[in-house]
N, C-alpha and C positions, 0 to 999 in steps of 0.2 A: 429525466429518469436517472436515478442513481443506482449504479451497480458496482459492487465491490467483489473482486474475483480473487480467489486463492489460485495458486498456480501449480500445474503439473508439468514437468519440465523435460525438454530435451535441449541441452545447452552445448555450445561449441566453444572450445578454448580459443582465446585470442591474446596476443602479447603486445600489441601496439594500440595506442589511442589514435583515433581518427577524427578529424573535423571536416564537415562538408559545408561548402558555401552554397549560395543560391543556385549556381549553375550546375551543381551536382559533382564538381571536381573534388577529389579527396586529397587532403594534405596530411601526411603522416606526422604525428607529434612524438616527442620523446616520451617513452613509457613513464607513467607516474609511479611514485613509490606507493607502497601498500601499508595498511594499518590493520592491527588486530582489534577485535571487539573487547570491551565496549567502545563505541565510537560515537561522538556527538559533534555537531557543528552548527553554528548559528550565523555564519556569513559575516563574522566580526573582523576578519582579516582581509586586507586588500588583495592578497594573492589567491583568495578563494580556497586556500588549503588544497590546491590541485584539482578542485572542481573546475569544470569549464562548460561553456555554452555553445550550442550550434543552432543554426537556422536551416530547417529543411523546407521552408516555404518562402513566401515573399512578404510576410507580415512583420510585426515587431518581434523583439526577442526578450528573454529574461534579462533583467538588470539588477545590479546590487544597489539598494536604495536606503535612505534614512527617511524618517517621518518629516513631513512638511505640512504647510497649510493646505496643500492639494493632494498629498499622498498619505496612505495609511501609516499607522505605527508598526513597529516590530512587535512580535509576540514576546520576545525577551531580548535584552541587550539593546543595541542601537541600530544595527543593520539587518536587512532581510532581502529576499529576492522578490522582484515585482515584475509582472507582465502588465503593460499598459496597452489599452485598446488601439487598434488600427482602424481608421475610418472605412477602409474598403477591402482589406485583406484579412483572411482567416489566419490565426496563429498556427504555427507548427514549429515551435522552438523547444529544444531539449536542454535540460540542465543535468550534466553527468557528474556523479560523485567520484571521488578518488577510489582507488582499488581497496576492496575489503577482503581480507583473508578469512575464508569460511571453510568449515570442516563438514564432511559428509555426515548426515544424521543429526546434526545439531538443530535444535529448535530456536529460531531467530525471531525477534520482535523488532519491527520497524515502527517508529512513531514520528509524526511530523505535524506541525501546526499550519493551518491554511485558512484563508478567508477570501471572500469576494467583496462585493459592495452592497448588493441588494438582490432579492429574487427577480426584480425587473431587469437585471443585467446578469443573466446566468453565465458563469465562466465554466470552462472545461479543462480538466487535467487528468492525466493518467500517470501511474507509476509502474515502471517495468524494471526488470533485472536481467542481467546477462553477463557473459564473460568477455564481451567486447563492447567498446564504446562507439558502436555504429547502430543505425536503425535496425539493420538486419541482425546484429549481434545481441540486441535486447529482446530475448526470445520468450520471456515469461511476464505476463501482466499480473501485477500484485493488487492493483487498486485503480478504480476509475470513477469519476463523478462528472456528469455532463450538465449538472444544474447547481453549480456552486454559487450560492447567494447569501451564505451565512456571514454575519458581521456582528460581533467581533470574531476572533479566531476560534476554530474548533481543532481538536486533536484527533488525528486518524491513527488507528492502531492496526497493524497487519502482522499476523503470525505465519511463518512458513518454515519448512524443513529443507535443509541444504541437501541436494541430491548427490553431489560428488565434491571432493576437495577441489579448491581452486580460488582464484582471485575473481571477485564479482564486482560489478558496477551497477549502481542504481541510476535510473534516469527519471526525471520529472518533466513530463511533456505538457506544455500548455498548447491547447488547440481550440481556443475560444473563437466564436464567430466574429465577424467584423462588427465594429461599432458597439462593443459592450462597454466594459469599464476596467476595473483593476482586479488582478489575481495576485495574492500575496502568499509567500511560502517562507517558513522560518523553523528553527529549532529542530533539526533532524537528529534522531537518536536511533542507534542500532545496537542491540545487545542480545546475548544468549539468554534464553528463557528456560530454566530448568523446570518451571511449573507449567510449561506449554503442554500441548495435547499428548496424552499418554497413549501407549500402545495397548488398546483395549482388546486386541486379539488374544492376549495372554490372560485376560481376566474372565470372569463369569458373566459380565454384562454383554448383552446382544442387542443389536438394533437392525431393523429391516423394514421395508426394502430400502435400498440405497443405490441409485437415486430414488426419490420418493415424489409422488404427485399430491396425494391427499393425506393419508394416515401413516404416521411413523410409529412403529411399535418398538418399545424399549423394555427389555426384560432382564431380570437378574435373579440369582438364587436367594439373594438378600432383599430386604424391603427397600424400595426407593422412597425416600422421604421428601425430596424436592428436586426440581430441575430448572435450569435456565438456558435459554437459547440466545446466542449472539450472532449477528451477521459478521462478515469477515472484517469489517472495520472496527469491531469491538462494541457496537451498539446493541444493547439488550432489546430483543424483540418479543420474547415470551418468557414467562416465569410463573411457577406455581408450586404449591406444596402437594404432597401425595403420601399415601400410606398403602403401597401395593408393590408387588414384585413384577407387575406387568402394566406398562402404560401404553395407551393408544392416543397419540397426539394428533390433532387436526392441524396440519401445516399448510392447508390449501390456500390460505390467505397470504402466505409468504411469497415474496418475489423470487423468481428463479435465481439460483446462485448457490454459493457455498455457505454453510452455517456450522457453528460450533455449539455442541450441547455439553453442559456440565450437570451431571446427575449425582446427587448425594445418595449413595447406597451403603447402608449400615455404617454411616459415619465417615465413609471414604468418598472423596470427590473423584468421580471418573469422567473423563472427557473424551469426546469423539466428534468427528465431523460427518456431515451428510450433505448431499446435493439435492436441492429442491428443483424439480423439473418445471 
């Protein structure tokens, strides 16, 4: 089952990076420097650009790899991050980003390339964000997929709004079951998105109920000519044309989670989010 989740956040400030070993002991690390957006990284440098890896379990960990006869290719460049199966232990390894300077109210887009090997060997990964590089400090889930079987790479896209000014850290957690195969990650991009979700509360467009179980109603004083619904990973799930000021959309077939609607109303693209129960 694949679920991609948008986050609503209560985040706590942190000033030091921490790494945990298998016994649970914490070793403080020197605080990493921070960067402004846009930021991209493809694991091409041996120092990992101040990214680092922890193991919160007893299985294998993320590793920086190049393509070989027995391992996958990078999605771009030469290097990428790879989790390789453990015969008996489940994965629980975190890859933490360097610090990102984010400003309150900014709409941010995160993109990354990922792949497994086959649907017969489903891998598991989640992406979180927080103001500390500890498991407890990664307080908001951005994305999760518990059946990664795509080969070659796919690109995930996640949009979110920064709640408060601060330094934030992304984490990519591999938690695959024992005796699966390969999970590859590459080409991380983070940037401000001026075209992200608009504040529709100041427009004439209305949508209800939210959350919704079966029928989502969208209305405007102007004619709605078309609409498209995306899941939080950016995948289009519904789209159609229309010529009405009031739409009643049957969303009962959608999986529970957060969705984004783009509606063309009188030539203006209006965007909002809703939650499917």
